[in-house]
N, C-alpha and C positions, 0 to 999 in steps of 0.2 A: 504493498500500500503505499509504500515509500513517496511514490510519483503521481499517486491516481491523487484529483481534490475530495475530500471530507467534505458535507456539509450540515450541520449539526445545530437544530433548533430548542431554547428553551422556551419552554410555555407555563404559563401561571395565572392565578387570576393577583394583582396587586395585594403582598402582603405576602406573599407565598413564598421568597424569599429565592430566588430562583439567582438574581442578580450577583448574589454572594458567590454563589461555585463555579460561575464565567468564568472569571479571571481563571479562579485555581484549576479550571481544568485547563485554559489555555497554556496558563504553565509548565502543566503536564508535561501538554504537545508540543512543547517549546523544550523537555530535558531532554523530550526522546527526540530533538532534532527536525521538526515541524516547523513552516512556516505559517504563522494564526495569525485571520483575520477577525478581529473581535470586531462583531457591528451591532446594530438595534433597526427594528423596526414600530413606529415608522420613522424613518432614518438614514443616516447611514451614508450620507451625502451629502452635499450643500442643498440643492432642490430641499429632495427628500427634508431634512431637516429642517426647513423654512414650512414646510409643509406640515412636517410631527407640530408646531408650534401654533400654528393654526387649528388641527385639529383636536388636541389636547387640552384647548383653550378657548373657541370660539365657540359658540351659538348656528348649530346648525343640524336640519335633518338629517336622517339617517342615512339618506340615498348620497348626500352630497358630501358622508363623512367616508363611506363605500367608497368613491369617487374619487377620495381625495387619497385613500389611505391605499387602494391601488395603482394609483399614479404615483403614488412615494415610493413604491412596491416596485414599477417597472420602470424607473431611475436605478433604485436600488439592484436592482438585477443590472443591467445592464452596467452599471459603473463600476460596481463594487462586485457582486457575489460574484456574479459569473466569468469576469478577468483573472479573480483571487482562485476559484476552482478551474482554471485554465490552467492557471501556473504551478496546478498541485498544491493547493496550499492547504490548512483545515482554515473553514470559517464557522463562527462559532457568534451566534444570531439571536438577539436576545427578542422573544417573538419573531413570526414569522405568517404566513396565512390562516393557521392555526387560530388565530387570536383572533383576524377579521372575523370568522365562523360564528366566535365563541363572543366575542364583547357585539360586533354589527347586527349577526344573525340571530343569537338569542337572547343576549342580554336588550338589543335595543328592539329586536325582534322584526327586520327587514328580511327581506324574499331573500331567502335563501338559494333558491332557484338561481337569482340573480347573482347574486355572488358564485355561485360555482362559473356562470357565464363571463365574467368580471375575468375569476381565476384560470379560465382555460385562455380568452383573452392575452392577459400579462407572463402566463407561465410558460407558454408553450415554447417548447425546445424545437428552435428551425431545423428544416430539413428531416424531422423528423415524427412517424403517424400524428393525424393530432393530438391522440389522447395523451401524446407524451408531454408531461407537464414538470418544470423544473419543482421539487419535492426535495425537503430536505432526508439524507439520510438515514439520520435517525432524530428524532423527536424528542427530548425528556421534559415531559408531565409533569410541573411538580403542584402535584394534588393536594389540597387546601378544601374543609368548609370552611364556608364565607364567615360564619360567625369567627372563627379564631383567625383568619385569615384579619376581618376587622380590628380585634381587638392588638393585634400587632401594627395596626398603622396609627393608630390615635397617639396623637403625640410627636409621630414620626416627621413631617414635612408639611408644607402648604400643599392639601390635597387640588390635582387637577380636574377636571369635569370629569372623568369617570371616577377617579378614587372619591370623591363625593358624592356617587350615586347609592341611594341607600339598600337597604341590603338584598333585598329581594332581589335587588339586578343584579347581585354578583352571586347569589344561587339559581340564576337563565346560565350568566357563564359558567359556573363548574360544570353545568348539563349539557352545555354545548361542545366543552372538550373533551369530556365522558362521550358523549355524542361522536367525534370527532376521533377518539380510542378507538369506539369499536370499529367504525367504517375503515381506518385504518392501521390493525394492530399492528401488523409487522413493520411498519413505523413507528411506531410510540414504543417507548419507556416510562411506565407508571411510575413514580416517586411518593412513596407517601414522606408529605412534605410538615408534616406534623410529627415528625421523628425530630430525635435530634439533629443536632450541625454535622456532627461528626457522620449518624448514622447516614444521612442524607448522603454527605458526599461518597460514603461507600459505597452507596446505590447507585452514584452518576457515573462513578469508577467501573463497576463491576458492569454498571450498561453499557460504558463504552468500551470495554476491555473485552464484554461478549461479542463485539463485532470484530476483534481482529485487530486494532485499531491504534493501543499502547498494549504495552505489554506488561 
């Protein structure tokens, strides 16, 4: 796998603790001589970061939100993710399309069929059959119930418009992640994010090692 790009996404509701372990995994790959691109969604490019600020802070309807997220993703794929994978790097991304289905599709209640169309348009791989989409090779899902996540977020920082949503919103988001995991079981590795930090980190390492990407 030394010359092959690897794409790993980290998913979970706000407060699940996923961001804590991204840098640790990046260091584990670097220790084995891999070049790592650490990025996030929405964001990861100058244009996508501008769109991120709009999505996280401005009031808009669910369709506008989804269109902006996928516009940011398109630029992110073209300018960051695809070039890094072509160079054989490890791409670690804090959220990807599963988050859009969880937050906009389940949390906001936006039409998931429309999201699927946007997913096909934005993530189609040139020169391959229509159904071939750029998806993570592995999605590490930090599964945490909404109540515990809310307790972790209290006083952490000034919330953006998503973090300020009521508990029921996050229950729907959790259900959205569960639905995506059921739809793509080979891609998803579920992590019990309620466990200790050490146990969560070990589960993350085990998920990656099971794919043969770390010794």
